[in-house]
C-alpha positions in Angstrom: 33.6 5.9 4.9 31.7 8.9 5.1 28.1 9.9 3.8 27.3 13.4 2.5 23.7 14.3 3.1 22.6 17.3 1.5 20.3 20.0 3.3 18.3 20.8 0.1 16.8 17.5 -1.6 13.6 19.3 -2.5 11.6 22.1 -4.1 11.7 24.9 -1.6 14.6 26.2 0.9 17.6 24.7 2.4 16.9 22.6 5.4 18.2 23.5 9.0 20.3 21.2 11.1 19.2 20.1 14.5 21.9 18.1 15.2 25.7 19.0 16.2 29.1 18.0 15.0 30.7 14.7 16.9 26.9 14.0 17.9 26.3 9.9 17.5 23.3 9.5 15.3 21.3 6.3 14.3 19.6 5.5 11.0 16.0 7.1 10.6 16.9 9.8 13.1 15.7 13.3 12.1 18.8 15.5 11.6 17.5 18.6 9.6 14.0 20.4 9.4 12.6 22.5 6.6 12.4 26.4 6.9 9.3 27.1 5.1 8.7 24.7 1.8 10.6 21.6 1.9 10.9 18.1 3.7 12.4 16.5 6.8 15.9 14.9 6.3 17.0 12.0 8.1 20.2 10.1 8.5 20.7 7.3 6.1 23.2 5.4 8.4 24.7 5.0 12.0 27.6 7.0 12.8 29.0 10.4 14.3 28.5 13.7 12.7 31.8 14.4 11.2 31.0 18.4 10.2 28.1 20.4 9.3 28.6 22.6 6.5 26.5 25.1 4.5 24.8 22.8 2.2 25.2 19.5 4.0 25.8 17.1 7.0 28.8 14.7 6.5 28.5 11.5 8.5 31.5 9.1 9.6 29.8 5.5 9.1 30.0 3.3 12.1 31.6 -0.2 11.2 28.5 -1.9 11.9 25.5 -0.9 10.1 21.7 -2.6 11.4 19.3 -2.8 9.1 16.7 -1.3 12.1 15.9 2.4 11.8 14.3 4.9 14.0 10.4 4.9 13.2 8.7 8.1 12.3 6.0 9.1 15.0 2.8 7.1 14.9 -0.2 8.9 13.4 -3.8 7.9 12.0 -3.3 11.0 9.3 -1.6 9.8 6.4 -0.7 13.3 5.1 1.2 13.7 8.4 2.9 10.4 8.2 4.2 11.5 4.6 5.2 14.9 5.8 7.0 13.5 8.8 8.9 10.8 6.7 10.2 13.6 4.4 8.6 12.0 1.2 9.2 14.2 -1.8 8.8 13.3 -5.6 11.2 10.4 -6.1 11.2 11.0 -10.2 13.4 13.8 -10.2 10.9 17.0 -9.6 11.4 16.9 -5.7 8.2 18.6 -4.9 7.4 17.9 -1.1 4.5 15.1 -1.6 2.4 16.1 1.6 1.6 19.6 -0.1 1.0 17.9 -3.5 -1.4 15.3 -1.8 -3.3 17.9 0.1 -6.0 18.2 -2.5 -9.8 17.0 -2.7 -10.1 15.3 -6.5 -13.8 15.0 -5.7 -14.0 11.6 -7.3 -11.2 12.3 -9.9 -8.1 9.9 -10.3 -4.7 9.5 -9.1 -2.2 8.1 -11.9 1.2 6.3 -10.9 3.9 7.4 -13.4 5.8 4.1 -14.6 7.0 5.8 -17.8 10.5 5.8 -16.8 11.2 7.3 -20.2 15.2 8.5 -19.8 17.6 6.4 -21.6 19.3 3.7 -19.4 17.3 4.2 -16.6 15.4 1.2 -15.4 15.0 1.2 -11.6 11.4 2.1 -11.5 10.8 -0.8 -13.8 12.9 -3.2 -11.9 11.4 -2.2 -8.8 7.7 -2.9 -10.1 9.0 -6.4 -11.5 10.1 -7.1 -8.0 7.7 -5.5 -5.6 4.2 -4.2 -7.6 2.3 -4.3 -4.3 4.1 -1.1 -3.6 2.3 0.8 -6.5 -1.1 -0.7 -5.9 -1.0 -0.1 -2.2 0.5 3.3 -2.9 -2.4 4.0 -5.4 -5.0 3.2 -2.7 -3.8 5.1 0.1 -3.2 8.3 -2.3 -6.8 7.6 -3.9 -7.9 7.6 -0.2 -6.0 11.1 0.8 -7.2 13.1 -2.2 -10.8 11.5 -2.4 -10.1 10.0 -5.9 -12.4 7.3 -7.4 -10.1 5.8 -9.8 -6.4 5.0 -10.1 -4.3 4.3 -13.3 -0.7 2.9 -13.8 0.9 5.0 -16.7 3.4 2.7 -18.3 5.0 2.2 -21.8 4.0 -1.2 -23.6 7.8 -2.3 -24.3 8.0 -2.9 -20.7 6.6 -6.1 -21.2 7.6 -8.2 -17.9 6.7 -5.2 -15.8 3.1 -4.8 -17.7 2.5 -8.4 -16.9 3.3 -8.2 -13.4 1.2 -5.0 -13.1 -1.9 -6.5 -15.2 -1.8 -9.6 -12.7 -1.7 -7.4 -9.7 -4.7 -5.5 -10.9 -6.9 -8.1 -12.1 -8.9 -8.3 -8.5 -8.9 -4.5 -8.5 -12.3 -2.8 -9.5 -10.6 0.9 -9.5 -6.9 0.4 -10.6 -6.1 -0.3 -13.9 -3.0 0.0 -16.5 -2.9 2.3 -19.3 -0.4 2.5 -21.9 2.1 5.6 -22.7 3.4 6.0 -26.4 7.1 4.9 -26.6 8.5 8.4 -27.0 10.2 11.0 -24.8 9.2 12.8 -22.5 6.3 10.4 -21.9 6.8 10.9 -18.0 6.0 14.6 -18.4 3.0 15.2 -16.3 1.2 17.0 -19.0 1.9 14.1 -21.4 0.7 11.7 -19.0 -2.6 13.7 -18.7 -2.8 14.3 -22.4 -2.5 10.6 -23.5 -4.3 8.9 -20.6 -7.2 11.4 -20.0 -7.4 13.0 -23.0 -7.2 16.6 -21.6 -4.7 18.9 -22.9 -3.2 21.2 -20.1 -1.5 24.7 -20.9 2.0 25.5 -19.9 1.9 26.0 -16.2 -1.1 24.2 -15.5 -0.9 21.6 -13.0 -2.7 17.9 -13.1 -4.7 19.0 -10.6 -6.6 21.1 -12.9 -7.5 18.0 -14.8 -8.8 16.5 -11.5 -5.8 14.4 -11.0 -2.9 13.8 -9.2 0.4 12.1 -10.5 3.0 10.3 -8.4 6.1 8.4 -9.4 6.2 5.0 -8.9 9.0 5.0 -6.2 7.0 8.1 -4.5 4.2 5.5 -4.3 6.9 3.0 -2.5 7.8 5.5 0.1 4.4 6.3 0.9 3.4 2.8 1.5 6.8 2.2 3.7 6.0 5.5 5.8 2.2 4.4 6.6 2.7 0.7 7.1 6.4 0.5 8.4 6.7 4.3 9.7 9.9 4.3 7.6 11.5 7.5 6.9 13.0 8.1 3.4 16.7 7.1 4.1 17.1 5.0 0.8 17.0 5.5 -2.8 16.6 3.2 -6.0 19.0 4.4 -8.7 20.4 2.9 -12.1 24.3 3.2 -12.8 25.6 2.9 -16.2 27.5 4.2 -19.1 31.3 3.8 -19.6 31.6 1.3 -16.7 33.1 -2.3 -16.9 30.0 -4.0 -15.4 27.0 -1.7 -16.3 27.2 -0.5 -19.9 23.7 -0.8 -20.5 22.7 0.1 -17.0 22.8 -1.6 -13.7 20.2 -1.3 -11.0 20.5 -0.9 -7.1 17.6 -0.8 -4.8 17.2 1.1 -1.5 20.8 2.4 -1.4 21.4 4.9 1.4 21.3 8.4 0.6 24.2 10.4 0.7 26.4 7.9 -0.5 28.9 9.1 -3.4 28.8 8.6 -7.1 32.3 6.9 -6.8 31.2 4.2 -4.6 28.9 2.8 -7.2 31.3 3.5 -10.2 33.7 1.1 -8.2 30.7 -1.3 -7.5 30.2 -1.5 -11.3 34.0 -2.3 -11.9 35.3 1.2 -12.7 35.5 3.2 -15.6 35.8 2.1 -19.2 38.4 4.2 -21.0 38.3 6.8 -22.2 35.6 8.3 -20.3 33.8 11.6 -20.2 31.9 13.5 -17.3 29.8 12.0 -14.7 26.2 12.6 -15.3 23.8 12.5 -12.1 20.3 11.7 -13.4 19.2 10.8 -16.8 21.1 11.3 -20.2 18.4 14.1 -21.6 18.1 16.0 -17.7 20.9 15.1 -15.9 23.5 17.7 -14.8 27.2 17.5 -14.5 28.4 15.4 -11.4 31.7 14.6 -9.7 33.0 11.3 -8.2 32.0 12.5 -4.8 28.4 13.9 -5.7 25.9 12.2 -3.0 23.1 10.3 -3.9 19.9 12.4 -3.1 16.3 11.6 -2.7 15.8 12.7 -6.4 18.8 11.2 -7.9 17.8 8.6 -10.6 21.2 7.6 -12.1 24.8 7.9 -11.9 26.1 7.8 -15.7 29.4 8.0 -17.1 29.2 9.3 -20.8 31.7 9.2 -23.8 34.4 11.8 -24.1 33.3 15.1 -25.3 34.4 15.5 -29.1 37.3 18.2 -29.0 36.1 21.0 -31.4 36.8 24.5 -31.9 33.6 25.1 -33.9 31.2 28.0 -33.3 27.8 26.3 -32.3 24.3 27.6 -32.0 22.2 26.3 -29.0 18.5 25.4 -29.5 17.0 24.9 -26.0 13.9 22.5 -25.7 12.3 22.4 -22.3 11.8 18.8 -22.7 15.5 18.0 -22.7 18.9 19.8 -21.5 18.1 23.3 -20.8 19.9 26.3 -22.2 22.9 26.6 -19.6 23.4 22.8 -19.5 23.9 22.9 -23.3 26.3 25.8 -23.0 28.0 23.8 -20.3 28.5 21.0 -22.6 29.7 23.2 -25.3 32.3 24.7 -23.5 33.8 21.1 -22.7 33.8 20.6 -26.3 36.0 23.9 -26.7 33.4 25.2 -28.8 32.1 28.7 -28.7 28.3 29.5 -28.5 27.8 32.1 -31.0 24.0 32.4 -31.0 21.1 31.0 -29.0 17.2 30.2 -29.7 14.4 28.2 -28.3 12.2 25.8 -29.9 9.1 27.3 -31.2 6.7 25.4 -29.0 8.6 27.3 -25.9 6.0 29.8 -24.2 7.0 32.2 -21.4 4.7 31.7 -18.3 5.7 33.5 -14.9 9.4 34.3 -16.2 10.0 30.6 -17.0 9.7 29.1 -20.5 7.7 26.0 -21.0 6.6 23.9 -23.7 3.3 24.1 -25.0 2.7 20.5 -26.3 5.8 18.1 -24.6 6.7 15.3 -26.7 5.3 16.7 -30.2 8.5 18.1 -32.1 7.4 21.0 -34.5 10.1 20.5 -36.7 13.1 23.0 -36.2 14.0 23.8 -39.9 13.5 27.4 -39.3 15.3 27.8 -36.3 18.1 25.9 -37.7 18.5 28.1 -40.5 18.3 31.2 -38.4 21.0 29.8 -36.2 23.5 28.9 -39.3 22.5 32.6 -40.5 24.0 33.9 -37.3 27.1 32.2 -37.4 26.5 28.6 -36.1 28.7 25.9 -38.0 27.1 23.2 -35.8 24.2 22.9 -33.6 23.8 21.5 -30.0 20.6 20.7 -28.9 18.5 18.3 -26.7 14.8 17.8 -28.1 11.9 15.6 -27.3 10.1 12.9 -29.3 13.5 10.6 -29.1 
């Protein structure tokens, strides 16, 4: 069996390999370093380097895989430990955590993002139910790093079991409390969290630090705790596998899986496909991307989902892009897979251009699309393809 460890699993540039082909590597060993903005990459397994390609390192696994790993260098500086461990935003954004946390909040707050608002995905909630201490400890570490006064855990009330666990975990914590998010999509968007938890409206392009806060996904907090307390680099990922699979129709959680294992491995672990099936989606239903059986798990992978077959249509379609869901290029890709012809495109009227990128000015609050739909139909659309918020 082989694992394929991508050299870009983060915001920034592609990492530079520091090992050679045929070299024997150990679990936890540093195998690639960033060139500029990025994060260290470590081997998730014991094995031999089969090949080094432009975008990945392929490792042939040893038959015996020990739980032990090479620990990162000891350091009293938490930010340096986070950097050495190669921690990035595990919720999907992938921004290097040591850069994000290098701020002085001057008594502000840190928010743990436990929204997990993509349908089917449930690994964050499962981790909380089994190991809530990671969230509490992680918040405390980040509060200390950023000089924050208080910590909040943002979660939807519908996750009743996880909420109970967190409330119990917080009962003796003076500066940490549970706060509730509305049960809508995209409640996990950072600007939505700031709006709903702190009552501050951030403009498109503004970061949470401008509201004197830092937001961190709960799995990122887990990785911070492991780096500080166990000197563990990021070599595993929590994921949800679901969709048209025999044993995972509603989503099956796999915690601490080695980075680099293929989607096919987990498809088999879930009993194989339910026929007929459509494409493999890496990520969540709203913002995931097209994948293949050999697509490897990365530091930012949230899900491996198998869709229904695409309907076969030769209609002329209009694409309505929304920042909260699938982007325009993804919608065009889906249209192509349906055999449809895209004849016109439009953007949700909440979309505002900021530094060359279109962003929603109020994510999670759909303005209604009647005017845009009329526009698309007037320009030849027989059907409309969109992914929108407030779901």
